[in-house]
N, CA, C and O atoms as a GROMACS GRO file, in nm:
protein
  644
    1UNK      N    1  17.138  13.510   7.196
    1UNK     CA    2  17.070  13.421   7.287
    1UNK      C    3  16.919  13.441   7.274
    1UNK      O    4  16.871  13.555   7.268
    2UNK      N    5  16.845  13.333   7.268
    2UNK     CA    6  16.701  13.343   7.254
    2UNK      C    7  16.636  13.373   7.389
    2UNK      O    8  16.691  13.343   7.495
    3UNK      N    9  16.517  13.432   7.383
    3UNK     CA   10  16.441  13.466   7.502
    3UNK      C   11  16.298  13.418   7.483
    3UNK      O   12  16.237  13.442   7.379
    4UNK      N   13  16.245  13.350   7.583
    4UNK     CA   14  16.104  13.313   7.586
    4UNK      C   15  16.037  13.407   7.683
    4UNK      O   16  16.067  13.407   7.802
    5UNK      N   17  15.946  13.488   7.632
    5UNK     CA   18  15.878  13.592   7.707
    5UNK      C   19  15.736  13.545   7.735
    5UNK      O   20  15.655  13.531   7.643
    6UNK      N   21  15.705  13.519   7.862
    6UNK     CA   22  15.581  13.452   7.900
    6UNK      C   23  15.483  13.548   7.968
    6UNK      O   24  15.518  13.617   8.064
    7UNK      N   25  15.361  13.550   7.916
    7UNK     CA   26  15.249  13.621   7.978
    7UNK      C   27  15.206  13.535   8.097
    7UNK      O   28  15.130  13.439   8.082
    8UNK      N   29  15.254  13.571   8.217
    8UNK     CA   30  15.245  13.486   8.335
    8UNK      C   31  15.106  13.436   8.373
    8UNK      O   32  15.085  13.315   8.382
    9UNK      N   33  15.012  13.527   8.394
    9UNK     CA   34  14.879  13.482   8.438
    9UNK      C   35  14.806  13.411   8.325
    9UNK      O   36  14.722  13.324   8.350
   10UNK      N   37  14.835  13.447   8.202
   10UNK     CA   38  14.775  13.376   8.089
   10UNK      C   39  14.818  13.229   8.092
   10UNK      O   40  14.735  13.140   8.075
   11UNK      N   41  14.948  13.205   8.113
   11UNK     CA   42  14.997  13.068   8.122
   11UNK      C   43  14.942  12.997   8.246
   11UNK      O   44  14.912  12.878   8.241
   12UNK      N   45  14.930  13.070   8.355
   12UNK     CA   46  14.877  13.011   8.477
   12UNK      C   47  14.737  12.954   8.452
   12UNK      O   48  14.709  12.840   8.491
   13UNK      N   49  14.652  13.030   8.388
   13UNK     CA   50  14.516  12.983   8.360
   13UNK      C   51  14.514  12.869   8.260
   13UNK      O   52  14.431  12.779   8.270
   14UNK      N   53  14.604  12.872   8.165
   14UNK     CA   54  14.609  12.765   8.065
   14UNK      C   55  14.668  12.636   8.122
   14UNK      O   56  14.639  12.526   8.072
   15UNK      N   57  14.751  12.648   8.226
   15UNK     CA   58  14.827  12.534   8.276
   15UNK      C   59  14.748  12.440   8.366
   15UNK      O   60  14.773  12.319   8.367
   16UNK      N   61  14.655  12.493   8.440
   16UNK     CA   62  14.587  12.411   8.539
   16UNK      C   63  14.673  12.386   8.662
   16UNK      O   64  14.639  12.303   8.746
   17UNK      N   65  14.785  12.457   8.673
   17UNK     CA   66  14.874  12.442   8.788
   17UNK      C   67  14.837  12.552   8.888
   17UNK      O   68  14.850  12.671   8.859
   18UNK      N   69  14.792  12.510   9.004
   18UNK     CA   70  14.755  12.606   9.107
   18UNK      C   71  14.815  12.564   9.240
   18UNK      O   72  14.831  12.445   9.266
   19UNK      N   73  14.846  12.660   9.322
   19UNK     CA   74  14.905  12.632   9.452
   19UNK      C   75  14.802  12.577   9.549
   19UNK      O   76  14.682  12.583   9.525
   20UNK      N   77  14.851  12.524   9.659
   20UNK     CA   78  14.765  12.464   9.760
   20UNK      C   79  14.697  12.569   9.848
   20UNK      O   80  14.593  12.541   9.907
   21UNK      N   81  14.754  12.688   9.857
   21UNK     CA   82  14.702  12.791   9.945
   21UNK      C   83  14.587  12.865   9.879
   21UNK      O   84  14.591  12.894   9.759
   22UNK      N   85  14.485  12.892   9.957
   22UNK     CA   86  14.371  12.970   9.908
   22UNK      C   87  14.366  13.102   9.986
   22UNK      O   88  14.441  13.122  10.081
   23UNK      N   89  14.280  13.188   9.944
   23UNK     CA   90  14.262  13.315  10.015
   23UNK      C   91  14.363  13.418   9.970
   23UNK      O   92  14.405  13.420   9.854
   24UNK      N   93  14.402  13.505  10.064
   24UNK     CA   94  14.488  13.620  10.033
   24UNK      C   95  14.622  13.579   9.972
   24UNK      O   96  14.677  13.652   9.890
   25UNK      N   97  14.676  13.465  10.011
   25UNK     CA   98  14.806  13.421   9.961
   25UNK      C   99  14.793  13.323   9.844
   25UNK      O  100  14.893  13.270   9.796
   26UNK      N  101  14.671  13.298   9.800
   26UNK     CA  102  14.646  13.200   9.695
   26UNK      C  103  14.714  13.231   9.563
   26UNK      O  104  14.769  13.142   9.499
   27UNK      N  105  14.710  13.358   9.523
   27UNK     CA  106  14.770  13.396   9.395
   27UNK      C  107  14.922  13.377   9.399
   27UNK      O  108  14.982  13.328   9.304
   28UNK      N  109  14.982  13.416   9.509
   28UNK     CA  110  15.127  13.397   9.525
   28UNK      C  111  15.162  13.248   9.522
   28UNK      O  112  15.261  13.208   9.460
   29UNK      N  113  15.082  13.168   9.589
   29UNK     CA  114  15.104  13.023   9.593
   29UNK      C  115  15.093  12.964   9.453
   29UNK      O  116  15.172  12.877   9.415
   30UNK      N  117  14.994  13.009   9.376
   30UNK     CA  118  14.976  12.958   9.240
   30UNK      C  119  15.089  13.002   9.148
   30UNK      O  120  15.135  12.923   9.065
   31UNK      N  121  15.135  13.127   9.162
   31UNK     CA  122  15.250  13.174   9.083
   31UNK      C  123  15.372  13.087   9.111
   31UNK      O  124  15.441  13.044   9.019
   32UNK      N  125  15.397  13.063   9.238
   32UNK     CA  126  15.513  12.982   9.278
   32UNK      C  127  15.501  12.841   9.223
   32UNK      O  128  15.599  12.785   9.174
   33UNK      N  129  15.382  12.782   9.233
   33UNK     CA  130  15.361  12.645   9.180
   33UNK      C  131  15.386  12.641   9.030
   33UNK      O  132  15.449  12.548   8.980
   34UNK      N  133  15.338  12.743   8.958
   34UNK     CA  134  15.360  12.748   8.813
   34UNK      C  135  15.508  12.765   8.781
   34UNK      O  136  15.561  12.694   8.695
   35UNK      N  137  15.575  12.856   8.849
   35UNK     CA  138  15.717  12.878   8.824
   35UNK      C  139  15.799  12.753   8.855
   35UNK      O  140  15.893  12.720   8.782
   36UNK      N  141  15.765  12.682   8.962
   36UNK     CA  142  15.833  12.556   8.994
   36UNK      C  143  15.811  12.454   8.884
   36UNK      O  144  15.904  12.384   8.843
   37UNK      N  145  15.687  12.444   8.837
   37UNK     CA  146  15.653  12.348   8.731
   37UNK      C  147  15.733  12.378   8.604
   37UNK      O  148  15.792  12.288   8.544
   38UNK      N  149  15.734  12.503   8.564
   38UNK     CA  150  15.807  12.542   8.442
   38UNK      C  151  15.957  12.524   8.461
   38UNK      O  152  16.026  12.478   8.370
   39UNK      N  153  16.009  12.559   8.578
   39UNK     CA  154  16.153  12.541   8.604
   39UNK      C  155  16.192  12.394   8.590
   39UNK      O  156  16.297  12.363   8.535
   40UNK      N  157  16.107  12.304   8.640
   40UNK     CA  158  16.134  12.161   8.625
   40UNK      C  159  16.137  12.121   8.477
   40UNK      O  160  16.218  12.038   8.436
   41UNK      N  161  16.050  12.182   8.397
   41UNK     CA  162  16.040  12.146   8.255
   41UNK      C  163  16.151  12.206   8.169
   41UNK      O  164  16.199  12.141   8.076
   42UNK      N  165  16.192  12.329   8.198
   42UNK     CA  166  16.292  12.395   8.113
   42UNK      C  167  16.435  12.366   8.155
   42UNK      O  168  16.528  12.384   8.076
   43UNK      N  169  16.454  12.322   8.278
   43UNK     CA  170  16.587  12.283   8.324
   43UNK      C  171  16.690  12.394   8.312
   43UNK      O  172  16.670  12.505   8.360
   44UNK      N  173  16.801  12.361   8.246
   44UNK     CA  174  16.915  12.454   8.235
   44UNK      C  175  16.886  12.577   8.150
   44UNK      O  176  16.962  12.673   8.154
   45UNK      N  177  16.778  12.575   8.073
   45UNK     CA  178  16.746  12.692   7.990
   45UNK      C  179  16.664  12.796   8.066
   45UNK      O  180  16.622  12.895   8.007
   46UNK      N  181  16.642  12.776   8.195
   46UNK     CA  182  16.563  12.868   8.277
   46UNK      C  183  16.606  13.015   8.262
   46UNK      O  184  16.520  13.102   8.256
   47UNK      N  185  16.736  13.046   8.257
   47UNK     CA  186  16.774  13.187   8.244
   47UNK      C  187  16.728  13.253   8.113
   47UNK      O  188  16.732  13.375   8.101
   48UNK      N  189  16.686  13.174   8.016
   48UNK     CA  190  16.638  13.231   7.890
   48UNK      C  191  16.486  13.248   7.891
   48UNK      O  192  16.425  13.274   7.787
   49UNK      N  193  16.424  13.233   8.009
   49UNK     CA  194  16.280  13.249   8.023
   49UNK      C  195  16.252  13.369   8.111
   49UNK      O  196  16.310  13.384   8.219
   50UNK      N  197  16.162  13.455   8.065
   50UNK     CA  198  16.120  13.574   8.141
   50UNK      C  199  15.968  13.573   8.152
   50UNK      O  200  15.898  13.582   8.052
   51UNK      N  201  15.918  13.563   8.275
   51UNK     CA  202  15.776  13.572   8.302
   51UNK      C  203  15.742  13.716   8.335
   51UNK      O  204  15.817  13.784   8.404
   52UNK      N  205  15.627  13.763   8.285
   52UNK     CA  206  15.577  13.895   8.320
   52UNK      C  207  15.436  13.876   8.376
   52UNK      O  208  15.349  13.817   8.312
   53UNK      N  209  15.415  13.927   8.500
   53UNK     CA  210  15.286  13.916   8.566
   53UNK      C  211  15.224  14.054   8.586
   53UNK      O  212  15.296  14.151   8.611
   54UNK      N  213  15.091  14.062   8.573
   54UNK     CA  214  15.019  14.184   8.608
   54UNK      C  215  15.050  14.217   8.753
   54UNK      O  216  15.063  14.127   8.836
   55UNK      N  217  15.060  14.346   8.785
   55UNK     CA  218  15.086  14.384   8.924
   55UNK      C  219  15.040  14.526   8.953
   55UNK      O  220  15.082  14.585   9.053
   56UNK      N  221  14.956  14.584   8.868
   56UNK     CA  222  14.913  14.722   8.888
   56UNK      C  223  14.843  14.740   9.022
   56UNK      O  224  14.854  14.846   9.084
   57UNK      N  225  14.771  14.639   9.067
   57UNK     CA  226  14.698  14.648   9.195
   57UNK      C  227  14.764  14.561   9.302
   57UNK      O  228  14.700  14.518   9.398
   58UNK      N  229  14.893  14.534   9.284
   58UNK     CA  230  14.965  14.448   9.379
   58UNK      C  231  14.985  14.520   9.511
   58UNK      O  232  14.994  14.643   9.516
   59UNK      N  233  14.992  14.442   9.618
   59UNK     CA  234  15.017  14.504   9.749
   59UNK      C  235  15.157  14.564   9.755
   59UNK      O  236  15.249  14.519   9.685
   60UNK      N  237  15.173  14.664   9.840
   60UNK     CA  238  15.306  14.723   9.860
   60UNK      C  239  15.401  14.615   9.909
   60UNK      O  240  15.361  14.522   9.979
   61UNK      N  241  15.526  14.628   9.871
   61UNK     CA  242  15.628  14.533   9.914
   61UNK      C  243  15.659  14.428   9.810
   61UNK      O  244  15.760  14.358   9.821
   62UNK      N  245  15.574  14.414   9.707
   62UNK     CA  246  15.604  14.318   9.601
   62UNK      C  247  15.719  14.375   9.518
   62UNK      O  248  15.709  14.487   9.467
   63UNK      N  249  15.827  14.300   9.502
   63UNK     CA  250  15.940  14.352   9.424
   63UNK      C  251  15.903  14.363   9.277
   63UNK      O  252  15.811  14.298   9.229
   64UNK      N  253  15.978  14.446   9.206
   64UNK     CA  254  15.954  14.462   9.063
   64UNK      C  255  16.011  14.347   8.982
   64UNK      O  256  15.957  14.310   8.877
   65UNK      N  257  16.122  14.289   9.031
   65UNK     CA  258  16.188  14.181   8.960
   65UNK      C  259  16.243  14.080   9.062
   65UNK      O  260  16.293  14.117   9.168
   66UNK      N  261  16.231  13.952   9.027
   66UNK     CA  262  16.291  13.846   9.107
   66UNK      C  263  16.345  13.739   9.012
   66UNK      O  264  16.317  13.741   8.892
   67UNK      N  265  16.422  13.648   9.066
   67UNK     CA  266  16.465  13.529   8.993
   67UNK      C  267  16.417  13.410   9.073
   67UNK      O  268  16.446  13.399   9.193
   68UNK      N  269  16.346  13.321   9.008
   68UNK     CA  270  16.292  13.202   9.074
   68UNK      C  271  16.348  13.078   9.004
   68UNK      O  272  16.310  13.046   8.892
   69UNK      N  273  16.440  13.010   9.073
   69UNK     CA  274  16.504  12.889   9.020
   69UNK      C  275  16.560  12.913   8.879
   69UNK      O  276  16.548  12.827   8.791
   70UNK      N  277  16.619  13.029   8.859
   70UNK     CA  278  16.682  13.062   8.732
   70UNK      C  279  16.592  13.138   8.636
   70UNK      O  280  16.642  13.204   8.544
   71UNK      N  281  16.461  13.130   8.654
   71UNK     CA  282  16.366  13.201   8.567
   71UNK      C  283  16.354  13.346   8.616
   71UNK      O  284  16.333  13.371   8.734
   72UNK      N  285  16.368  13.438   8.522
   72UNK     CA  286  16.348  13.579   8.557
   72UNK      C  287  16.198  13.609   8.563
   72UNK      O  288  16.122  13.563   8.478
   73UNK      N  289  16.158  13.685   8.663
   73UNK     CA  290  16.018  13.720   8.682
   73UNK      C  291  16.008  13.871   8.703
   73UNK      O  292  16.073  13.926   8.791
   74UNK      N  293  15.927  13.935   8.620
   74UNK     CA  294  15.903  14.078   8.633
   74UNK      C  295  15.756  14.100   8.663
   74UNK      O  296  15.669  14.033   8.608
   75UNK      N  297  15.729  14.196   8.752
   75UNK     CA  298  15.593  14.234   8.786
   75UNK      C  299  15.566  14.371   8.725
   75UNK      O  300  15.643  14.465   8.746
   76UNK      N  301  15.459  14.382   8.650
   76UNK     CA  302  15.427  14.505   8.576
   76UNK      C  303  15.362  14.608   8.670
   76UNK      O  304  15.246  14.645   8.652
   77UNK      N  305  15.439  14.652   8.768
   77UNK     CA  306  15.386  14.745   8.870
   77UNK      C  307  15.350  14.881   8.812
   77UNK      O  308  15.249  14.940   8.850
   78UNK      N  309  15.430  14.931   8.722
   78UNK     CA  310  15.412  15.067   8.668
   78UNK      C  311  15.333  15.066   8.537
   78UNK      O  312  15.334  15.166   8.464
   79UNK      N  313  15.266  14.958   8.508
   79UNK     CA  314  15.194  14.942   8.380
   79UNK      C  315  15.050  14.904   8.409
   79UNK      O  316  15.020  14.847   8.514
   80UNK      N  317  14.959  14.934   8.317
   80UNK     CA  318  14.820  14.894   8.340
   80UNK      C  319  14.802  14.742   8.344
   80UNK      O  320  14.711  14.691   8.409
   81UNK      N  321  14.891  14.670   8.273
   81UNK     CA  322  14.884  14.524   8.272
   81UNK      C  323  15.015  14.467   8.219
   81UNK      O  324  15.101  14.541   8.170
   82UNK      N  325  15.030  14.337   8.231
   82UNK     CA  326  15.152  14.270   8.184
   82UNK      C  327  15.169  14.286   8.033
   82UNK      O  328  15.281  14.298   7.983
   83UNK      N  329  15.058  14.286   7.960
   83UNK     CA  330  15.064  14.301   7.815
   83UNK      C  331  15.140  14.426   7.775
   83UNK      O  332  15.220  14.424   7.681
   84UNK      N  333  15.115  14.535   7.845
   84UNK     CA  334  15.181  14.662   7.813
   84UNK      C  335  15.332  14.653   7.833
   84UNK      O  336  15.409  14.705   7.752
   85UNK      N  337  15.374  14.587   7.940
   85UNK     CA  338  15.518  14.570   7.963
   85UNK      C  339  15.578  14.477   7.859
   85UNK      O  340  15.688  14.502   7.810
   86UNK      N  341  15.509  14.371   7.824
   86UNK     CA  342  15.559  14.278   7.722
   86UNK      C  343  15.574  14.350   7.589
   86UNK      O  344  15.673  14.332   7.518
   87UNK      N  345  15.477  14.432   7.554
   87UNK     CA  346  15.486  14.509   7.429
   87UNK      C  347  15.605  14.605   7.432
   87UNK      O  348  15.672  14.623   7.331
   88UNK      N  349  15.631  14.666   7.546
   88UNK     CA  350  15.746  14.756   7.558
   88UNK      C  351  15.877  14.679   7.542
   88UNK      O  352  15.969  14.726   7.475
   89UNK      N  353  15.885  14.563   7.603
   89UNK     CA  354  16.006  14.479   7.588
   89UNK      C  355  16.028  14.447   7.441
   89UNK      O  356  16.140  14.455   7.391
   90UNK      N  357  15.921  14.411   7.371
   90UNK     CA  358  15.931  14.381   7.228
   90UNK      C  359  15.979  14.501   7.148
   90UNK      O  360  16.063  14.488   7.059
   91UNK      N  361  15.926  14.618   7.180
   91UNK     CA  362  15.963  14.740   7.107
   91UNK      C  363  16.108  14.779   7.130
   91UNK      O  364  16.175  14.830   7.040
   92UNK      N  365  16.158  14.755   7.251
   92UNK     CA  366  16.294  14.796   7.284
   92UNK      C  367  16.401  14.694   7.244
   92UNK      O  368  16.520  14.725   7.244
   93UNK      N  369  16.360  14.574   7.212
   93UNK     CA  370  16.454  14.467   7.178
   93UNK      C  371  16.521  14.494   7.044
   93UNK      O  372  16.454  14.522   6.945
   94UNK      N  373  16.653  14.487   7.043
   94UNK     CA  374  16.729  14.511   6.919
   94UNK      C  375  16.719  14.396   6.821
   94UNK      O  376  16.726  14.416   6.700
   95UNK      N  377  16.703  14.274   6.872
   95UNK     CA  378  16.690  14.158   6.783
   95UNK      C  379  16.564  14.079   6.821
   95UNK      O  380  16.573  13.972   6.881
   96UNK      N  381  16.447  14.133   6.786
   96UNK     CA  382  16.322  14.070   6.826
   96UNK      C  383  16.303  13.930   6.767
   96UNK      O  384  16.222  13.852   6.819
   97UNK      N  385  16.374  13.897   6.661
   97UNK     CA  386  16.361  13.763   6.602
   97UNK      C  387  16.410  13.655   6.699
   97UNK      O  388  16.381  13.537   6.680
   98UNK      N  389  16.484  13.695   6.802
   98UNK     CA  390  16.534  13.598   6.900
   98UNK      C  391  16.434  13.574   7.014
   98UNK      O  392  16.462  13.498   7.106
   99UNK      N  393  16.318  13.639   7.006
   99UNK     CA  394  16.218  13.629   7.113
   99UNK      C  395  16.101  13.542   7.069
   99UNK      O  396  16.057  13.548   6.954
  100UNK      N  397  16.052  13.461   7.161
  100UNK     CA  398  15.926  13.389   7.144
  100UNK      C  399  15.833  13.436   7.255
  100UNK      O  400  15.865  13.426   7.373
  101UNK      N  401  15.717  13.488   7.215
  101UNK     CA  402  15.617  13.533   7.312
  101UNK      C  403  15.518  13.419   7.334
  101UNK      O  404  15.465  13.361   7.239
  102UNK      N  405  15.495  13.388   7.462
  102UNK     CA  406  15.403  13.281   7.500
  102UNK      C  407  15.278  13.345   7.560
  102UNK      O  408  15.281  13.398   7.671
  103UNK      N  409  15.168  13.337   7.485
  103UNK     CA  410  15.041  13.392   7.533
  103UNK      C  411  14.928  13.349   7.441
  103UNK      O  412  14.949  13.329   7.321
  104UNK      N  413  14.810  13.334   7.498
  104UNK     CA  414  14.690  13.310   7.417
  104UNK      C  415  14.628  13.442   7.373
  104UNK      O  416  14.533  13.444   7.296
  105UNK      N  417  14.682  13.552   7.422
  105UNK     CA  418  14.629  13.685   7.395
  105UNK      C  419  14.663  13.727   7.252
  105UNK      O  420  14.780  13.740   7.217
  106UNK      N  421  14.562  13.747   7.172
  106UNK     CA  422  14.584  13.786   7.031
  106UNK      C  423  14.659  13.919   7.019
  106UNK      O  424  14.739  13.938   6.928
  107UNK      N  425  14.634  14.009   7.111
  107UNK     CA  426  14.704  14.138   7.110
  107UNK      C  427  14.854  14.117   7.118
  107UNK      O  428  14.930  14.179   7.042
  108UNK      N  429  14.900  14.029   7.208
  108UNK     CA  430  15.043  14.003   7.222
  108UNK      C  431  15.098  13.923   7.105
  108UNK      O  432  15.210  13.948   7.060
  109UNK      N  433  15.021  13.829   7.055
  109UNK     CA  434  15.066  13.752   6.939
  109UNK      C  435  15.087  13.844   6.819
  109UNK      O  436  15.185  13.831   6.746
  110UNK      N  437  14.995  13.935   6.799
  110UNK     CA  438  15.006  14.031   6.688
  110UNK      C  439  15.126  14.124   6.709
  110UNK      O  440  15.201  14.150   6.615
  111UNK      N  441  15.144  14.173   6.831
  111UNK     CA  442  15.257  14.262   6.860
  111UNK      C  443  15.390  14.189   6.835
  111UNK      O  444  15.484  14.248   6.781
  112UNK      N  445  15.397  14.063   6.873
  112UNK     CA  446  15.519  13.985   6.851
  112UNK      C  447  15.547  13.971   6.702
  112UNK      O  448  15.658  13.998   6.657
  113UNK      N  449  15.449  13.930   6.628
  113UNK     CA  450  15.469  13.909   6.483
  113UNK      C  451  15.502  14.039   6.412
  113UNK      O  452  15.582  14.041   6.319
  114UNK      N  453  15.440  14.148   6.456
  114UNK     CA  454  15.468  14.278   6.394
  114UNK      C  455  15.615  14.316   6.409
  114UNK      O  456  15.672  14.380   6.321
  115UNK      N  457  15.677  14.276   6.521
  115UNK     CA  458  15.818  14.306   6.545
  115UNK      C  459  15.912  14.199   6.491
  115UNK      O  460  16.034  14.214   6.500
  116UNK      N  461  15.857  14.091   6.435
  116UNK     CA  462  15.942  13.985   6.382
  116UNK      C  463  15.976  13.877   6.484
  116UNK      O  464  16.061  13.792   6.459
  117UNK      N  465  15.909  13.880   6.598
  117UNK     CA  466  15.928  13.777   6.701
  117UNK      C  467  15.831  13.663   6.673
  117UNK      O  468  15.733  13.679   6.600
  118UNK      N  469  15.859  13.549   6.732
  118UNK     CA  470  15.767  13.435   6.721
  118UNK      C  471  15.661  13.447   6.829
  118UNK      O  472  15.683  13.510   6.932
  119UNK      N  473  15.547  13.386   6.805
  119UNK     CA  474  15.440  13.382   6.904
  119UNK      C  475  15.384  13.241   6.908
  119UNK      O  476  15.366  13.177   6.805
  120UNK      N  477  15.356  13.193   7.028
  120UNK     CA  478  15.300  13.060   7.045
  120UNK      C  479  15.196  13.070   7.158
  120UNK      O  480  15.213  13.146   7.253
  121UNK      N  481  15.090  12.993   7.145
  121UNK     CA  482  14.988  12.996   7.250
  121UNK      C  483  15.043  12.932   7.377
  121UNK      O  484  15.133  12.849   7.373
  122UNK      N  485  14.989  12.973   7.488
  122UNK     CA  486  15.030  12.917   7.617
  122UNK      C  487  15.008  12.767   7.620
  122UNK      O  488  15.092  12.691   7.669
  123UNK      N  489  14.893  12.724   7.566
  123UNK     CA  490  14.860  12.582   7.564
  123UNK      C  491  14.963  12.501   7.484
  123UNK      O  492  15.009  12.396   7.529
  124UNK      N  493  14.998  12.550   7.365
  124UNK     CA  494  15.091  12.478   7.278
  124UNK      C  495  15.231  12.475   7.339
  124UNK      O  496  15.300  12.372   7.333
  125UNK      N  497  15.275  12.586   7.398
  125UNK     CA  498  15.408  12.592   7.458
  125UNK      C  499  15.419  12.494   7.573
  125UNK      O  500  15.517  12.420   7.583
  126UNK      N  501  15.319  12.494   7.658
  126UNK     CA  502  15.321  12.404   7.773
  126UNK      C  503  15.312  12.258   7.729
  126UNK      O  504  15.380  12.172   7.786
  127UNK      N  505  15.229  12.230   7.629
  127UNK     CA  506  15.220  12.092   7.578
  127UNK      C  507  15.354  12.046   7.524
  127UNK      O  508  15.394  11.931   7.544
  128UNK      N  509  15.425  12.136   7.455
  128UNK     CA  510  15.556  12.101   7.401
  128UNK      C  511  15.656  12.074   7.515
  128UNK      O  512  15.734  11.979   7.507
  129UNK      N  513  15.653  12.156   7.619
  129UNK     CA  514  15.744  12.136   7.732
  129UNK      C  515  15.714  12.005   7.804
  129UNK      O  516  15.806  11.938   7.852
  130UNK      N  517  15.588  11.969   7.810
  130UNK     CA  518  15.548  11.849   7.883
  130UNK      C  519  15.569  11.721   7.803
  130UNK      O  520  15.564  11.611   7.859
  131UNK      N  521  15.593  11.733   7.673
  131UNK     CA  522  15.614  11.616   7.588
  131UNK      C  523  15.745  11.549   7.626
  131UNK      O  524  15.847  11.616   7.637
  132UNK      N  525  15.744  11.417   7.645
  132UNK     CA  526  15.868  11.348   7.682
  132UNK      C  527  15.976  11.369   7.576
  132UNK      O  528  15.949  11.366   7.456
  133UNK      N  529  16.097  11.389   7.621
  133UNK     CA  530  16.212  11.409   7.531
  133UNK      C  531  16.292  11.280   7.524
  133UNK      O  532  16.293  11.201   7.618
  134UNK      N  533  16.359  11.261   7.411
  134UNK     CA  534  16.452  11.148   7.399
  134UNK      C  535  16.571  11.174   7.489
  134UNK      O  536  16.609  11.289   7.513
  135UNK      N  537  16.627  11.070   7.538
  135UNK     CA  538  16.744  11.082   7.626
  135UNK      C  539  16.859  11.148   7.551
  135UNK      O  540  16.875  11.129   7.431
  136UNK      N  541  16.938  11.223   7.624
  136UNK     CA  542  17.055  11.290   7.564
  136UNK      C  543  17.166  11.189   7.535
  136UNK      O  544  17.260  11.221   7.462
  137UNK      N  545  17.156  11.069   7.590
  137UNK     CA  546  17.256  10.965   7.570
  137UNK      C  547  17.252  10.918   7.425
  137UNK      O  548  17.148  10.869   7.380
  138UNK      N  549  17.363  10.932   7.349
  138UNK     CA  550  17.362  10.891   7.209
  138UNK      C  551  17.332  10.743   7.190
  138UNK      O  552  17.285  10.703   7.083
  139UNK      N  553  17.358  10.662   7.289
  139UNK     CA  554  17.332  10.519   7.277
  139UNK      C  555  17.192  10.480   7.322
  139UNK      O  556  17.158  10.361   7.324
  140UNK      N  557  17.110  10.579   7.359
  140UNK     CA  558  16.978  10.549   7.414
  140UNK      C  559  16.888  10.480   7.312
  140UNK      O  560  16.799  10.404   7.350
  141UNK      N  561  16.907  10.506   7.183
  141UNK     CA  562  16.822  10.446   7.081
  141UNK      C  563  16.874  10.312   7.029
  141UNK      O  564  16.812  10.250   6.943
  142UNK      N  565  16.990  10.266   7.080
  142UNK     CA  566  17.046  10.140   7.036
  142UNK      C  567  16.962  10.024   7.090
  142UNK      O  568  16.912  10.030   7.202
  143UNK      N  569  16.947   9.920   7.010
  143UNK     CA  570  16.876   9.803   7.062
  143UNK      C  571  16.959   9.737   7.172
  143UNK      O  572  17.080   9.759   7.179
  144UNK      N  573  16.895   9.656   7.256
  144UNK     CA  574  16.971   9.592   7.362
  144UNK      C  575  17.071   9.491   7.305
  144UNK      O  576  17.051   9.438   7.196
  145UNK      N  577  17.176   9.467   7.380
  145UNK     CA  578  17.276   9.368   7.339
  145UNK      C  579  17.211   9.230   7.333
  145UNK      O  580  17.128   9.196   7.418
  146UNK      N  581  17.248   9.148   7.232
  146UNK     CA  582  17.190   9.014   7.222
  146UNK      C  583  17.240   8.924   7.334
  146UNK      O  584  17.354   8.936   7.381
  147UNK      N  585  17.153   8.832   7.374
  147UNK     CA  586  17.192   8.735   7.476
  147UNK      C  587  17.279   8.627   7.415
  147UNK      O  588  17.292   8.620   7.293
  148UNK      N  589  17.341   8.540   7.498
  148UNK     CA  590  17.431   8.435   7.449
  148UNK      C  591  17.365   8.343   7.347
  148UNK      O  592  17.429   8.307   7.248
  149UNK      N  593  17.242   8.305   7.368
  149UNK     CA  594  17.172   8.217   7.273
  149UNK      C  595  17.154   8.283   7.138
  149UNK      O  596  17.166   8.217   7.034
  150UNK      N  597  17.125   8.412   7.136
  150UNK     CA  598  17.105   8.484   7.010
  150UNK      C  599  17.235   8.494   6.932
  150UNK      O  600  17.235   8.482   6.809
  151UNK      N  601  17.344   8.516   7.001
  151UNK     CA  602  17.474   8.526   6.935
  151UNK      C  603  17.505   8.394   6.864
  151UNK      O  604  17.546   8.394   6.747
  152UNK      N  605  17.486   8.283   6.933
  152UNK     CA  606  17.513   8.152   6.873
  152UNK      C  607  17.422   8.127   6.754
  152UNK      O  608  17.466   8.072   6.653
  153UNK      N  609  17.296   8.167   6.765
  153UNK     CA  610  17.202   8.150   6.654
  153UNK      C  611  17.252   8.222   6.529
  153UNK      O  612  17.254   8.164   6.420
  154UNK      N  613  17.292   8.349   6.544
  154UNK     CA  614  17.335   8.427   6.429
  154UNK      C  615  17.470   8.380   6.374
  154UNK      O  616  17.495   8.389   6.254
  155UNK      N  617  17.555   8.332   6.461
  155UNK     CA  618  17.682   8.275   6.414
  155UNK      C  619  17.656   8.155   6.323
  155UNK      O  620  17.715   8.145   6.216
  156UNK      N  621  17.567   8.066   6.366
  156UNK     CA  622  17.531   7.951   6.283
  156UNK      C  623  17.465   7.995   6.153
  156UNK      O  624  17.493   7.942   6.046
  157UNK      N  625  17.376   8.093   6.164
  157UNK     CA  626  17.302   8.142   6.048
  157UNK      C  627  17.397   8.196   5.940
  157UNK      O  628  17.375   8.172   5.821
  158UNK      N  629  17.502   8.266   5.981
  158UNK     CA  630  17.596   8.325   5.886
  158UNK      C  631  17.721   8.239   5.866
  158UNK      O  632  17.813   8.281   5.796
  159UNK      N  633  17.725   8.121   5.925
  159UNK     CA  634  17.836   8.030   5.905
  159UNK      C  635  17.965   8.079   5.970
  159UNK      O  636  18.073   8.056   5.916
  160UNK      N  637  17.954   8.145   6.082
  160UNK     CA  638  18.072   8.195   6.153
  160UNK      C  639  18.101   8.103   6.270
  160UNK      O  640  18.011   8.068   6.348
  161UNK      N  641  18.226   8.065   6.283
  161UNK     CA  642  18.265   7.979   6.395
  161UNK      C  643  18.330   8.057   6.503
  161UNK      O  644  18.369   8.000   6.605
   0.00000   0.00000   0.00000
């Protein structure tokens, strides 16, 4: 199973998605707005997405791990920054080729490639998610059915009665 490992605050800054709340709860509001936005975009693949957020200076009571609308979220409480936790996840992964790291941070992109994982910038990943997808309906690309006048026209054209 593939895993998309997201540098949370890096994506937040690249996304332009911010919560409505300002002040002490502003960061939490922005995280939630970003996670909601991404959950809407990734749909059923949400369980294959793991966000990692910096949390070294987080207030007491912030959990280490949560699940938000299917997306796994880890807070790097015991690490100097999210990058350090992401690098540890990469090092401990038995099949790093199944991981895609999402970050504009060159340090993380290099760490991913060194382990054989893919790396994509936050901007490019989000742009890809936001790009409209073709409908899953196999008939979605079919032209519309011809109207009665068109059918008669083509019957005459091909000499069909």
